[in-house]
C-alpha positions as CSV (number, residue, x, y, z in Angstrom):
1,M,129.5,101.9,99.3
2,D,129.7,104.0,96.2
3,P,127.4,106.3,94.1
4,S,126.0,103.3,92.2
5,T,124.7,101.6,95.3
6,N,121.1,100.5,95.0
7,V,119.4,102.7,97.6
8,D,116.1,100.9,97.4
9,E,117.9,97.7,98.5
10,I,119.5,99.6,101.4
11,W,116.0,100.6,102.7
12,T,114.7,97.1,102.1
13,A,117.6,95.6,104.0
14,L,117.1,98.1,106.9
15,G,113.4,97.3,107.0
16,R,111.0,99.3,104.9
17,F,109.7,101.2,107.9
18,G,112.4,100.7,110.4
19,K,112.6,102.9,113.6
20,F,115.1,105.2,112.0
21,Q,113.1,105.8,108.8
22,V,109.9,106.3,110.7
23,C,111.5,109.0,112.8
24,Q,112.8,110.8,109.7
25,L,109.4,110.5,108.0
26,L,107.6,111.8,111.1
27,L,109.8,114.9,111.0
28,C,108.6,115.5,107.4
29,W,105.0,114.7,108.3
30,V,104.7,116.9,111.3
31,T,106.1,119.8,109.3
32,I,103.1,119.4,107.0
33,L,101.0,120.9,109.8
34,S,103.2,124.0,109.9
35,V,102.7,124.4,106.2
36,C,98.9,123.8,106.4
37,F,98.5,126.3,109.3
38,Q,100.3,129.2,107.6
39,L,98.5,128.6,104.3
40,L,94.9,128.0,105.3
41,N,94.7,130.0,108.5
42,V,93.4,133.0,106.4
43,V,90.0,131.3,106.6
44,F,89.7,132.5,110.2
45,I,92.2,135.3,110.6
46,G,90.9,136.9,107.4
47,Y,87.2,136.0,107.1
48,R,84.6,138.7,106.5
49,P,81.8,138.8,109.1
50,T,78.5,140.7,108.5
51,Y,78.8,144.4,108.7
52,Q,77.1,147.7,108.0
53,C,77.9,151.4,108.2
54,A,78.5,152.7,111.7
55,P,75.8,155.1,113.0
56,V,76.4,158.8,112.4
57,E,76.8,160.5,115.7
58,N,75.2,163.8,114.7
59,V,72.2,162.9,112.4
60,S,71.1,166.6,112.3
61,L,74.1,167.3,110.1
62,L,72.6,165.0,107.5
63,T,69.1,166.5,107.7
64,T,70.5,169.8,106.6
65,L,70.7,168.3,103.2
66,A,66.9,167.9,103.1
67,P,64.3,170.7,102.4
68,K,63.5,172.8,105.4
69,G,60.7,171.2,107.5
70,A,60.7,168.0,105.5
71,D,60.1,164.6,107.1
72,V,63.3,162.7,106.7
73,F,64.9,159.5,108.0
74,V,68.3,157.8,107.8
75,T,69.1,154.1,107.0
76,Y,72.3,152.3,107.2
77,D,73.4,149.8,104.6
78,K,76.6,147.8,104.2
79,C,78.4,150.4,102.3
80,S,76.4,153.6,102.5
81,V,74.4,155.9,104.8
82,N,71.1,156.9,103.1
83,L,68.9,159.9,103.7
84,Y,65.3,159.5,102.6
85,L,62.4,162.0,102.3
86,N,59.3,160.5,103.8
87,R,56.2,161.2,101.7
88,T,52.6,160.1,102.1
89,N,52.7,157.0,99.8
90,D,56.4,156.4,99.4
91,S,59.9,157.6,100.3
92,V,62.5,159.2,98.1
93,L,66.3,158.9,98.4
94,L,67.7,162.3,98.8
95,Q,71.4,161.4,99.4
96,D,73.7,158.4,100.0
97,M,77.2,158.6,101.1
98,E,80.0,156.2,101.9
99,C,80.1,155.3,105.6
100,P,81.5,158.5,107.2
101,N,82.1,156.9,110.6
102,G,83.4,153.6,109.4
103,Y,81.8,150.2,109.9
104,T,80.3,148.1,112.7
105,Y,80.8,144.4,112.6
106,S,79.1,141.3,114.1
107,T,82.5,140.5,115.7
108,P,85.0,142.6,117.7
109,K,87.0,145.1,115.7
110,D,90.2,143.0,116.0
111,A,88.6,139.6,115.3
112,T,90.2,139.4,111.8
113,F,92.6,141.6,109.7
114,V,89.6,142.3,107.5
115,T,87.7,144.0,110.3
116,E,90.7,145.6,111.8
117,L,91.8,147.2,108.5
118,D,88.2,147.7,107.1
119,L,88.8,145.6,104.0
120,V,85.1,145.8,103.0
121,C,83.0,147.6,100.3
122,G,85.4,149.4,98.0
123,R,88.4,147.6,99.7
124,T,86.9,144.1,99.5
125,A,89.3,142.9,96.8
126,L,92.2,143.8,99.0
127,A,91.3,141.0,101.4
128,E,91.3,138.4,98.6
129,L,94.5,139.9,97.3
130,T,96.3,138.9,100.5
131,Q,95.7,135.2,99.7
132,T,96.4,135.8,96.1
133,M,99.8,137.2,97.0
134,T,100.4,134.2,99.2
135,M,99.9,132.0,96.1
136,V,102.2,134.2,94.1
137,G,104.8,133.7,96.8
138,Q,104.2,129.9,96.6
139,G,105.0,130.1,92.9
140,M,108.2,132.0,93.5
141,G,109.2,129.7,96.3
142,A,108.5,126.5,94.3
143,V,110.8,127.6,91.5
144,V,113.7,129.0,93.6
145,A,113.6,126.6,96.6
146,S,113.3,123.5,94.5
147,S,116.3,124.4,92.3
148,L,118.3,125.2,95.4
149,A,117.3,121.9,96.9
150,D,118.6,119.9,94.0
151,R,121.9,121.8,94.1
152,F,122.5,122.3,97.8
153,G,120.5,119.5,99.4
154,R,117.0,118.7,100.4
155,K,117.7,119.1,104.2
156,T,119.4,122.5,103.9
157,I,116.7,124.3,101.9
158,H,113.9,122.5,103.8
159,L,115.2,123.7,107.2
160,V,116.2,127.2,106.1
161,C,112.7,127.7,104.7
162,H,111.0,126.2,107.8
163,V,112.9,128.4,110.3
164,T,112.4,131.5,108.3
165,L,108.7,130.7,107.9
166,Y,108.5,130.5,111.7
167,L,110.0,134.0,112.1
168,V,107.8,135.4,109.3
169,G,104.7,133.9,111.0
170,F,105.3,136.0,114.1
171,G,105.9,139.0,111.8
172,V,102.4,138.6,110.3
173,A,101.0,138.6,113.8
174,W,102.4,142.1,114.4
175,A,102.0,143.6,111.0
176,P,101.2,147.3,111.6
177,N,99.4,148.0,108.3
178,Y,98.1,146.4,105.1
179,T,101.4,147.0,103.1
180,V,103.5,145.1,105.6
181,L,100.8,142.4,105.9
182,I,100.6,141.6,102.2
183,L,104.4,141.6,101.9
184,L,104.7,139.1,104.8
185,R,101.9,137.0,103.3
186,F,103.9,136.8,100.1
187,L,107.0,135.7,102.0
188,T,104.8,133.2,103.8
189,G,103.8,131.6,100.5
190,A,107.3,131.4,99.3
191,L,108.7,129.9,102.5
192,Q,105.7,127.6,102.9
193,Q,106.3,126.2,99.5
194,G,110.0,125.7,100.1
195,T,109.3,123.9,103.3
196,A,106.6,121.7,101.7
197,M,108.6,120.8,98.6
198,G,111.8,119.9,100.4
199,G,109.9,117.8,103.0
200,A,107.9,115.9,100.3
201,V,111.0,115.0,98.3
202,I,113.0,113.9,101.4
203,A,110.1,111.7,102.5
204,L,109.8,110.0,99.2
205,E,113.5,109.3,99.1
206,W,113.5,107.6,102.5
207,V,111.6,104.5,101.3
208,P,111.8,101.9,98.6
209,T,109.8,102.0,95.4
210,N,106.9,99.9,96.6
211,S,106.3,102.1,99.7
212,R,106.2,105.5,98.1
213,Y,102.4,105.6,97.9
214,L,102.2,105.0,101.7
215,V,104.4,108.0,102.4
216,E,102.0,110.2,100.4
217,I,99.0,108.7,102.0
218,F,100.4,109.5,105.5
219,G,101.3,112.9,104.3
220,L,97.7,113.5,103.3
221,L,96.5,112.2,106.7
222,F,98.7,114.8,108.4
223,W,97.4,117.5,106.1
224,S,93.9,116.5,106.9
225,T,94.7,116.7,110.6
226,G,96.1,120.2,110.0
227,V,92.8,121.3,108.4
228,C,90.8,119.9,111.3
229,A,93.2,121.5,113.8
230,I,92.7,124.9,112.1
231,A,89.0,124.7,112.9
232,L,89.8,123.7,116.5
233,F,92.2,126.6,117.0
234,G,89.8,129.0,115.4
235,Y,87.0,127.9,117.6
236,L,89.0,128.0,120.9
237,L,90.4,131.4,120.2
238,Q,87.3,133.0,118.5
239,N,87.0,135.6,121.2
240,Y,90.6,136.8,120.9
241,S,92.3,139.0,118.3
242,W,93.4,137.4,115.0
243,R,96.9,138.3,116.0
244,Y,96.8,135.8,118.9
245,L,95.4,133.2,116.6
246,Q,98.2,133.8,114.2
247,M,100.8,133.4,117.0
248,A,99.1,130.2,118.1
249,F,99.5,128.7,114.6
250,T,103.1,129.8,114.5
251,L,104.1,128.5,117.9
252,Y,103.4,125.0,116.7
253,S,106.5,125.3,114.4
254,S,108.8,125.9,117.4
255,F,110.3,122.4,116.9
256,C,112.1,123.8,113.8
257,L,114.6,125.3,116.1
258,V,116.1,121.9,116.9
259,Q,115.2,120.2,113.6
260,Y,118.7,120.6,112.2
261,W,120.2,118.2,114.7
262,I,117.7,115.4,114.2
263,Q,116.8,115.7,110.5
264,E,119.1,113.8,108.1
265,E,119.9,114.5,104.4
266,S,118.5,112.3,101.7
267,V,120.9,109.4,101.2
268,R,119.8,109.2,97.5
269,W,120.8,112.8,97.0
270,L,124.1,112.4,98.8
271,L,125.1,109.5,96.7
272,M,124.1,111.2,93.4
273,N,126.2,114.2,94.4
274,G,129.3,112.2,95.4
275,R,129.0,112.7,99.2
276,V,129.6,109.0,99.9
277,K,131.0,109.4,103.5
278,D,127.9,111.4,104.6
279,A,125.7,108.7,103.1
280,E,127.7,106.0,104.9
281,R,127.3,107.8,108.2
282,I,123.6,108.0,107.8
283,V,123.2,104.3,106.8
284,R,125.4,103.2,109.7
285,K,123.2,105.3,112.1
286,A,120.1,103.7,110.6
287,A,121.5,100.2,110.9
288,Q,122.3,100.9,114.6
289,W,118.8,102.3,115.3
290,N,117.2,99.4,113.5
291,K,119.5,96.8,115.2
292,V,120.7,95.3,111.9
293,S,124.3,94.8,110.6
294,Y,125.6,97.6,108.5
295,E,127.9,95.2,106.7
296,E,125.0,93.0,105.8
297,V,123.0,95.9,104.5
298,I,125.8,97.1,102.3
299,A,126.6,93.6,101.1
300,R,123.0,93.0,100.1
301,A,122.8,96.3,98.3
302,S,126.1,95.6,96.6
303,R,124.9,92.2,95.4
304,K,121.8,93.8,93.9
305,T,123.9,96.5,92.3
306,A,126.3,94.0,90.8
307,E,123.4,91.9,89.5
308,T,121.7,94.9,87.9
309,K,125.0,96.1,86.5
310,S,125.6,92.8,84.8
311,L,122.1,93.0,83.3
312,L,122.9,96.5,81.9
313,T,126.2,95.5,80.4
314,G,125.1,92.1,79.3
315,E,128.0,90.4,81.2
316,S,126.0,87.6,82.7
317,Q,122.6,86.2,83.5
318,L,122.3,86.1,87.3
319,V,119.9,84.2,89.4
320,S,119.0,85.5,92.9
321,E,120.0,83.3,95.8
322,T,116.5,82.9,97.1
323,G,114.8,81.8,93.9
324,P,114.1,82.4,90.2
325,R,115.2,85.6,88.5
326,V,112.9,88.6,88.9
327,N,110.6,89.6,86.1
328,S,111.5,92.1,83.4
329,D,109.5,95.0,84.9
330,T,111.5,94.7,88.2
331,Q,114.7,94.5,86.3
332,K,113.8,97.6,84.4
333,A,113.1,99.4,87.6
334,E,116.5,98.5,89.0
335,N,118.2,99.4,85.8
336,L,116.8,102.9,86.0
337,E,118.3,103.4,89.5
338,L,121.8,102.3,88.4
339,N,121.9,103.6,84.9
340,G,124.5,106.4,84.5
341,A,125.7,106.0,88.0
342,F,127.5,102.6,88.4
343,M,130.6,103.8,86.4
344,N,131.4,106.5,88.9
345,K,133.3,105.7,92.1
346,A,133.8,107.9,95.1
347,N,137.0,106.1,96.4
348,N,136.0,106.9,100.0
349,A,136.3,110.7,99.5
350,Q,133.7,113.2,100.6
351,K,133.3,114.4,97.0
352,D,136.0,113.3,94.6
353,D,137.3,115.8,92.1
354,D,136.8,113.3,89.3
355,F,133.2,112.6,90.3
356,A,131.1,114.4,87.7
357,V,127.7,115.4,89.0
358,E,125.3,116.0,86.2
359,R,123.3,119.2,86.9
360,Y,119.9,119.9,85.5
361,N,117.5,122.9,85.5
362,I,114.2,123.9,84.1
363,L,115.9,124.4,80.7
364,T,116.6,120.7,80.6
365,V,112.9,120.1,80.7
366,M,112.3,122.4,77.7
367,K,115.1,120.9,75.7
368,S,113.7,117.3,76.0
369,K,110.6,117.1,73.8
370,R,109.1,114.1,75.5
371,L,109.8,115.5,79.0
372,C,108.5,118.9,78.0
373,V,105.1,117.5,76.7
374,N,104.6,115.3,79.8
375,S,105.5,118.2,82.0
376,M,102.9,120.5,80.4
377,I,100.3,117.8,80.9
378,I,101.1,117.5,84.6
379,W,101.3,121.3,85.0
380,F,97.8,121.6,83.6
381,A,96.6,119.0,86.1
382,W,98.3,121.0,89.0
383,I,96.6,124.2,87.9
384,T,93.2,122.5,87.8
385,I,93.7,120.9,91.2
386,N,94.9,124.1,92.9
387,L,92.0,126.2,91.5
388,T,89.4,123.6,92.5
389,Y,90.8,122.6,95.8
390,Y,91.5,126.0,97.2
391,A,88.3,127.6,95.9
392,L,86.2,124.9,97.6
393,T,88.3,125.1,100.8
394,L,88.3,128.9,101.1
395,T,84.6,129.2,100.5
396,S,83.6,126.4,102.9
397,T,83.1,128.8,105.8
398,S,80.5,130.8,103.8
399,L,78.1,127.8,103.8
400,A,75.0,127.9,106.0
401,G,75.6,126.9,109.6
402,N,78.5,127.3,112.0
403,M,81.7,128.2,110.1
404,Y,84.0,126.3,112.5
405,L,81.9,123.1,112.1
406,N,81.8,123.5,108.3
407,F,85.6,123.8,108.1
408,F,86.0,120.9,110.5
409,L,83.7,118.7,108.3
410,N,85.7,119.9,105.3
411,G,88.8,118.4,107.0
412,L,87.0,115.2,107.8
413,M,86.3,114.8,104.1
414,E,90.0,114.9,103.5
415,Y,90.4,111.9,105.9
416,I,88.0,110.0,103.7
417,A,90.1,111.0,100.7
418,C,93.1,109.4,102.3
419,F,91.5,106.0,102.6
420,V,89.9,106.3,99.1
421,E,93.3,107.1,97.6
422,M,95.1,104.3,99.6
423,I,92.6,101.7,98.3
424,M,93.0,103.0,94.7
425,L,96.8,103.1,94.8
426,Q,96.9,99.5,96.1
427,R,94.9,98.3,93.1
428,M,95.7,100.8,90.3
429,G,98.6,102.6,88.8
430,R,99.3,106.3,89.3
431,R,97.8,107.3,85.9
432,P,94.4,105.6,86.3
433,V,94.1,107.0,89.9
434,V,94.7,110.6,88.8
435,L,92.3,110.1,85.8
436,T,89.5,108.5,87.9
437,L,89.7,111.1,90.7
438,H,89.4,114.0,88.2
439,L,86.5,112.3,86.5
440,V,84.7,111.8,89.8
441,T,85.4,115.4,90.7
442,G,84.1,116.7,87.4
443,V,80.9,114.6,87.6
444,A,80.2,115.6,91.2
445,L,80.7,119.3,90.7
446,A,78.7,119.3,87.5
447,A,75.8,117.6,89.4
448,A,76.2,120.0,92.4
449,T,76.0,123.0,90.1
450,L,72.9,121.8,88.2
451,L,71.1,120.8,91.4
452,S,71.9,124.2,93.0
453,H,70.9,126.2,90.0
454,F,67.5,124.5,89.6
455,S,66.7,123.8,93.2
456,D,64.6,126.9,93.6
457,G,64.3,126.4,97.4
458,N,63.7,122.6,97.2
459,V,65.3,121.1,100.3
460,A,66.0,117.7,98.8
461,M,67.8,119.2,95.8
462,T,69.8,121.6,97.9
463,T,70.9,118.8,100.2
464,A,71.9,116.7,97.3
465,S,73.9,119.6,95.9
466,V,75.8,119.9,99.1
467,V,76.5,116.1,99.1
468,F,77.8,116.2,95.6
469,S,79.9,119.3,96.4
470,L,81.5,117.4,99.4
471,T,82.1,114.4,97.2
472,G,83.9,116.6,94.7
473,K,86.0,118.1,97.5
474,M,86.9,114.6,98.7
475,A,87.9,113.5,95.2
476,I,89.9,116.6,94.3
477,T,91.8,116.2,97.7
478,A,92.7,112.7,96.8
479,A,93.7,113.9,93.3
480,F,95.9,116.6,94.9
481,S,97.8,113.9,96.9
482,G,97.9,111.6,93.9
483,V,99.5,114.2,91.6
484,F,101.9,115.1,94.4
485,L,103.1,111.5,94.4
486,Y,103.0,111.1,90.6
487,T,104.9,114.3,89.6
488,P,108.4,113.6,91.2
489,E,108.3,110.1,89.7
490,L,108.3,111.6,86.2
491,Y,111.8,113.2,86.7
492,P,115.4,112.0,87.3
493,T,117.0,112.5,90.7
494,N,118.8,115.8,90.1
495,L,115.8,117.2,88.4
496,R,113.2,115.9,90.8
497,S,112.9,118.9,93.1
498,V,113.0,121.2,90.1
499,G,110.2,119.2,88.4
500,I,107.8,119.2,91.3
501,G,108.8,122.7,92.2
502,F,108.1,124.1,88.8
503,A,104.8,122.2,88.6
504,S,103.8,123.7,92.0
505,A,104.8,127.1,90.7
506,I,102.7,126.8,87.6
507,A,99.9,125.6,89.8
508,R,99.8,129.0,91.5
509,V,97.9,130.3,88.5
510,G,94.9,128.3,89.8
511,G,95.7,129.2,93.4
512,M,95.8,133.0,92.6
513,L,92.4,132.8,91.0
514,A,90.8,130.6,93.7
515,P,90.2,133.4,96.3
516,F,88.0,135.3,93.8
517,A,85.8,132.3,93.1
518,G,83.4,133.4,95.8
519,L,83.1,136.9,94.4
520,F,82.5,135.5,90.9
521,A,79.7,133.3,92.2
522,I,77.8,136.3,93.5
523,Y,77.4,137.5,89.9
524,V,77.2,134.2,88.1
525,P,76.3,131.5,90.6
526,W,76.7,128.5,88.2
527,A,80.0,129.6,86.6
528,P,82.6,128.5,89.1
529,G,81.3,124.9,89.5
530,T,81.0,124.6,85.7
531,I,84.5,125.8,85.1
532,F,85.9,123.4,87.7
533,A,84.0,120.5,86.2
534,V,85.1,121.2,82.6
535,L,88.8,121.5,83.7
536,C,88.6,118.2,85.6
537,F,87.2,116.4,82.5
538,V,90.0,117.8,80.4
539,V,92.6,116.5,82.8
540,S,91.0,113.1,82.9
541,L,91.6,112.9,79.1
542,I,95.1,114.3,78.7
543,V,96.7,112.3,81.6
544,L,96.2,109.2,79.3
545,Y,99.4,110.3,77.5
546,L,101.6,110.2,80.6
547,P,103.7,107.1,81.4
548,E,102.8,104.8,84.2
549,T,105.3,104.9,87.1
550,R,103.9,102.4,89.6
551,G,106.6,99.9,90.6
552,V,109.3,101.7,88.7
553,E,112.5,102.8,90.5
554,L,113.0,106.5,90.5
555,P,115.3,107.2,87.4
556,T,118.7,108.9,88.2
557,D,119.5,110.6,84.9
558,L,117.9,112.0,81.8
559,A,119.2,109.3,79.5
560,A,117.5,106.6,81.5
561,L,114.3,108.7,81.7
562,N,114.1,109.3,78.0
563,S,114.7,105.6,77.2
564,W,111.9,104.7,79.7
565,Y,109.6,107.3,78.3
566,K,110.0,105.9,74.8
567,E,108.6,102.6,75.9
568,N,105.9,103.8,78.3
569,S,104.5,107.2,77.3
570,G,101.1,107.5,75.5
571,T,97.9,105.6,75.5
572,D,99.0,103.2,72.7
573,R,102.2,102.2,74.3
574,K,102.6,99.0,76.3
575,Q,105.5,98.0,78.5
576,K,107.4,95.5,76.4
577,K,108.2,92.2,77.9
578,K,112.0,91.7,78.0
579,T,114.3,89.2,79.6
580,R,117.1,91.6,79.9
581,G,117.5,95.3,80.9
582,F,117.0,97.8,78.1
583,K,119.9,99.9,76.7
584,V,120.2,103.5,77.5
585,K,121.1,105.9,74.7
């Protein structure tokens, strides 16, 4: 086994979803709930119930402001106590003042951090700022953690972030004041993103090319389960302090304390970084779990490696043992996996001194014109998705009816999104899936906005508006998952975590704005939906210039990636039919 070994063939020989791979994938998938809980629990630990000024204990002190002997009365609004002079035909406001005795809420004082810290009236924006800072933290975490994951390993960064997220989660539950709370929410965002990015890349690298979309579908199923579970936790603990609810969400992540001993590093990353013995140990373990011969697995992978190597070098025309030679697209996929790697040998060392590992960073993206343009397109898609998805999710509890039921139904729509995406990915490429889902989202949200604006109390139009809004939520959820799958496929191995991490970081621009969508809608009700729809329409146009990645082996270096881009990027480019592998410059 050496760094050029065809990893896809290893997983195929072991069984696409053998017992070992399934266990490793489950560790990644159950971590998704940890990420979901810490990101979206603000819907219940930070929601704003109805409120008004608390009664003034000594009303007589207020009446001293009125003319002597005047008939006055006091009213209590949300943000002010008002003193009125009662006259024969009307009343006159004599004085209003900010709530001198604080506020009364429709829930217990400690139900949420908003009620506990009185983040209402003039301090309303501070509540939204807590979630905005979480998104800022996500951006920082995406950039830093993804770069570290490419350099030090997926497993290392994934587990460090997960364990630290677990500790910070308890810190949030005991935050003594607003300053500490917002700082810990920032750290939550950063660590949540590091955990999510690491787990996503590991999961994709555990399976062969033709199974990657299934990994993403199951990931979305677990995320949807997390959304529904948040509603369940919130409902069961609705009569307790938000601090207990926060601890309940955090306790779920306790398995991270033993995850180090059961989670394995990505074999693909180990081979690309010269750690051949570690990769061999994991493959041997997988073969033992799956009850297959390690020697047969390696022999099969080596044959595939040799065949593809000969195609790259033009040494011979090989025919597979089981039938005719594979088509040119499959050969091209295999070539990408091996290009730039088959000339390096590890010679049974942990990491040979003469094994040169090519290191990439975000500057690599900027220096490659084609990669830079494609990255900007996918970044814009990420911004649009984050803004639309989180705005619709965070405002779901403000709809009429029970907020727990509303959020639960919101989660159920994400289950539907899973099946819609699965059907589409089975029949379509990555690019048309992302395009179609954004187009559906744009049409649905545009229709919902128009119906809502012109409903004027009409029940049928209002109901139709809600249906279109839920349809938009379903489509943008599927688009979120689709872009999550699409993005890492656009980058070579040692730039993959940086690529998806930086895309996620840029996306936080949309995430930071999302918490304020509800406030914006108070002043201009039609504006948020219109903005979301227009952005989705723009994405559906510009993704046409991205290359199609369905059925293509994940590229290992920048040279192979650029060569592939030249043949597949842009709406006017078609994959050329070839009988041999293409050359890499």
